[in-house]
VOGU-3710 file (C-alpha; in Angstrom, 3 decimals, decimal comma):
1> mtwtpppyad> 55,677/86,410/132,258  52,568/86,059/134,476  49,696/83,611/134,530  46,495/84,395/131,722  43,008/82,246/131,403  43,403/78,903/129,477  41,142/79,045/126,680  38,629/77,144/127,953  38,286/79,277/130,898  35,933/81,855/131,591
11> ptafteqdlv> 35,908/83,605/134,477  32,164/85,134/133,849  30,411/81,620/134,847  31,519/81,627/138,381  32,751/83,622/141,658  36,319/83,014/143,736  36,287/83,761/147,516  39,205/83,212/149,868  38,792/80,680/152,510  40,910/78,980/155,622
21> ldaagrtvpg> 41,269/75,387/156,357  41,920/74,344/160,101  43,074/70,962/160,871  44,923/69,473/163,363  46,370/72,857/165,056  47,138/74,058/161,858  45,445/76,513/159,312  45,915/77,035/155,373  44,413/79,441/152,950  42,562/78,013/150,237
31> tltlpsepsi> 39,961/79,351/147,371  36,812/78,404/146,883  35,604/78,299/143,385  31,474/78,167/142,327  29,565/78,079/138,940  25,822/78,831/140,220  24,207/75,509/141,432  26,741/73,150/141,250  25,960/69,862/142,228  29,384/68,515/141,563
41> gvvllagggp> 32,736/69,661/143,549  36,075/69,109/143,164  39,315/69,390/145,987  42,535/69,534/143,776  45,594/68,291/145,679  48,541/69,739/144,434  51,822/67,435/144,349  54,970/66,743/145,841  57,258/70,159/147,348  56,231/73,317/148,790
51> fdrdetsgpn> 53,329/74,215/146,617  50,141/76,686/146,763  47,550/76,121/146,052  47,253/76,726/142,402  50,599/74,693/142,442  52,504/77,821/140,149  55,294/77,047/139,038  57,603/79,658/137,408  54,922/81,361/135,123  52,575/78,273/135,284
61> kplkdlawgl> 49,110/77,988/137,431  48,354/74,220/136,356  45,781/74,145/139,333  44,441/77,215/138,797  44,062/76,033/135,176  41,999/72,890/136,074  40,006/74,795/138,733  39,071/77,770/136,238  37,886/74,963/133,261  35,704/72,893/135,673
71> atqgiavlrf> 34,587/76,032/137,211  33,192/77,069/133,983  31,694/73,739/133,046  29,601/73,947/135,810  31,993/71,747/138,236  32,925/73,664/142,150  36,309/73,654/143,068  38,178/74,401/146,618  41,559/74,483/146,196  44,739/75,184/149,488
81> dkltanrpea> 47,559/75,725/149,917  49,604/73,085/151,373  51,259/73,551/154,859  54,819/73,717/153,151  53,859/76,152/150,810  54,700/79,677/153,127  56,996/77,340/155,341  58,814/75,335/152,459  61,950/74,810/155,528  59,275/72,344/157,184
91> mtepgytmts> 59,761/69,705/154,583  62,872/69,399/156,291  62,178/69,411/160,186  62,069/65,969/161,808  57,989/64,018/161,873  56,885/65,803/158,741  55,450/63,319/156,615  53,157/62,990/153,411  50,570/62,182/155,458  50,565/65,339/158,074
101> eyvphgicav> 51,247/67,720/155,370  47,977/66,403/153,139  45,418/64,040/155,017  44,220/66,819/157,834  43,564/69,756/155,604  42,199/67,613/152,411  39,628/65,515/154,809  38,917/69,481/156,159  38,839/70,714/152,922  36,018/67,360/151,477
111> ralaehvdqv> 33,517/68,431/154,342  34,196/72,383/153,552  33,061/71,636/150,240  30,329/69,140/150,443  28,216/72,190/151,931  27,870/73,559/148,912  27,120/70,904/146,609  25,454/67,048/146,624  28,967/65,323/145,744  32,726/65,469/146,302
121> flvghsmggk> 35,503/64,006/144,495  39,386/64,304/144,915  41,704/65,027/142,141  45,234/64,829/142,802  48,416/65,802/140,848  51,581/63,698/141,502  52,022/63,450/144,683  48,291/64,917/145,406  47,337/61,509/143,746  49,207/59,148/145,369
131> vapkiaaaep> 47,865/60,300/148,862  44,591/60,886/147,323  42,962/57,297/147,969  44,607/57,849/151,938  42,474/60,806/151,834  39,480/59,125/150,872  39,696/55,660/152,752  39,624/58,776/156,094  36,411/60,783/155,063  33,342/58,989/153,768
141> lvaglvimag> 32,277/62,515/151,925  34,668/61,685/149,649  32,816/60,746/145,702  35,219/59,127/143,704  38,620/60,374/142,813  41,032/61,379/139,546  44,889/60,537/139,765  46,431/62,862/137,542  50,237/60,891/137,369  49,904/59,511/141,072
151> dtqpmhhaav> 53,503/57,805/141,133  53,520/53,581/142,368  56,562/53,160/142,258  58,494/53,550/145,607  59,656/57,364/145,375  63,419/56,942/146,436  64,014/54,473/143,544  62,321/56,834/140,930  64,689/59,152/141,927  67,332/57,305/141,270
161> rvmtylaetg> 65,265/56,632/137,734  64,977/60,317/137,515  68,031/61,825/137,863  69,979/59,148/136,060  66,881/60,449/132,574  67,960/63,884/133,812  71,607/63,223/133,472  71,658/61,610/130,123  69,900/65,057/129,584  72,339/66,538/130,702
171> avppeaievf> 70,916/68,868/133,600  72,322/67,062/136,671  75,790/65,467/136,778  76,525/62,275/136,094  77,161/61,680/139,682  74,207/62,703/140,778  72,841/59,070/140,126  75,171/57,707/142,617  74,191/60,026/145,668  70,624/59,142/145,364
181> khqaavvdgp> 71,623/55,404/144,979  72,927/55,672/147,806  70,174/57,554/149,218  68,041/55,113/148,075  69,445/52,172/150,088  69,597/53,954/153,398  65,888/54,046/152,658  65,323/50,848/152,074  68,230/50,042/154,649  67,290/48,825/158,550
191> dlssaspadl> 68,539/51,590/159,789  66,350/54,416/158,160  64,715/55,428/162,035  68,042/56,598/163,033  69,262/58,036/159,794  70,650/61,625/158,912  68,983/63,591/156,242  71,996/64,358/154,407  71,934/60,372/153,478  68,325/60,597/152,594
201> pfgmpasfwl> 66,583/61,977/149,262  65,695/65,128/149,041  67,506/66,395/152,578  63,528/64,650/153,906  64,033/63,220/157,122  63,735/60,029/158,110  59,739/60,133/159,067  58,727/61,083/155,918  60,293/58,388/154,139  59,147/55,718/156,998
211> dlreydavat> 55,874/57,006/156,449  56,045/56,231/152,851  57,753/52,885/153,162  54,424/51,951/155,196  51,823/53,494/152,794  50,807/51,314/149,423  48,721/53,585/147,369  47,255/51,259/144,912  46,115/48,651/147,663  44,467/51,408/149,222
221> aakldlpilv> 42,471/52,668/146,617  42,052/48,751/146,136  39,935/48,765/149,150  37,595/51,614/148,326  34,341/51,094/146,912  34,660/53,771/144,866  34,299/55,300/141,017  38,454/56,044/139,994  39,677/57,471/137,048  43,711/57,514/136,488
231> lqggrdyqvt> 45,178/59,923/133,753  49,154/59,705/132,674  51,073/61,545/130,382  53,050/59,836/127,655  55,668/62,056/127,692  56,034/62,377/131,098  59,788/61,062/132,566  58,740/61,700/136,519  55,726/59,322/136,682  55,261/57,288/134,045
241> vaddlpgwrd> 53,646/54,841/131,272  56,254/52,366/132,179  56,823/52,347/135,456  53,634/53,379/137,517  50,635/52,958/135,169  51,161/48,835/135,534  50,884/49,446/139,471  47,091/51,070/138,956  46,172/49,102/135,884  46,869/45,825/137,821
251> glpnatvril> 45,347/46,931/141,026  42,756/48,789/140,208  41,263/46,419/136,747  37,807/48,164/137,268  39,073/51,841/136,886  39,243/54,291/133,942  42,934/54,118/132,358  43,412/57,217/129,856  46,418/57,858/128,352  47,359/61,724/127,275
261> dadnhvffpg> 50,426/60,784/124,562  51,865/64,596/124,157  51,160/65,355/127,770  54,172/65,982/130,269  54,340/65,556/134,185  52,085/68,088/134,458  49,612/67,500/131,625  50,832/70,460/129,075  51,097/69,258/125,803  54,322/69,087/123,415
271> agpstmadyq> 56,432/67,009/121,026  59,340/65,166/121,545  61,235/64,238/124,876  60,268/66,069/128,210  63,159/67,855/129,813  63,168/70,295/133,025  62,393/73,477/130,649  59,458/72,412/129,814  58,182/73,346/133,665  59,550/77,005/133,152
281> apghvdpeal> 57,672/77,699/129,108  54,401/79,111/129,366  51,723/76,552/128,548  48,329/75,413/129,730  47,082/71,996/131,140  45,853/70,500/128,371  42,015/70,683/127,079  41,958/66,465/126,479  43,152/66,356/130,540  40,471/67,872/131,199
291> aailtwlpta> 37,881/66,652/128,702  38,664/62,885/130,844  37,872/64,296/133,480  34,658/66,883/132,434  33,912/63,093/130,674  34,028/60,908/133,598  32,592/62,623/136,059  28,796/62,376/135,254  29,630/58,737/134,879  30,738/58,428/138,207
301> tr> 28,138/60,047/140,258  25,519/58,333/142,360
//
């Protein structure tokens, strides 16, 4: 099944053009979505994993939903393939980090979009939301952040929690829990720098986990003199209201926080407990999530 535009998108309201972002000696392709005479722009940041610019998963393209929905309402959008989108094996190579995958091209995207608009905001989903404060700290052109399902619980601890949930639903065997508990202990331990990828979550190298251990997304965001919107799905089992949202609430008392009770991790609405099968069922980003961003953006402009 192929992706179809969400009901809130009007393809006649904007144009799209391909571009290339060149940073840190590597290029990635992207798409610039331009309505007529925009004053506000948004750079979209995909979640963890080798995602393309649309965050394609099965029949779904959550970031394309957002890009077209925002552009229909006059917001310019730039989205780009992650470095690993066309080379996923790079995620297991020594030296790979969240910082190197996101920050150089995130900064490049902000500067490229700033040529077309007065203000540029970052909208990051999942790990894209986690890393957004780091990009903003490095690039003064960023005018504000939208953090969608950004995790604050350490990722290796969250992996144990998620595997426990999936084992309870029958999606993974119970022994997976013990594997991830062992791997999380290695990440927390004193010998992480020399650990083998086989002993680390998802096979990602020690460099990735060392980078994450040294980064506090909430503390980084708290030092920014920027408006911040935090969106959280009530049915999200990966980044949760109970385990992750308190970090943003407690650390960012001036941020705007919205919980969308019906939404799962990719902000698709539904009912009942969310499962892995949700991500393969055709859907679109909740219009309430889009509306929350569109309502907040004008209040955040300087």
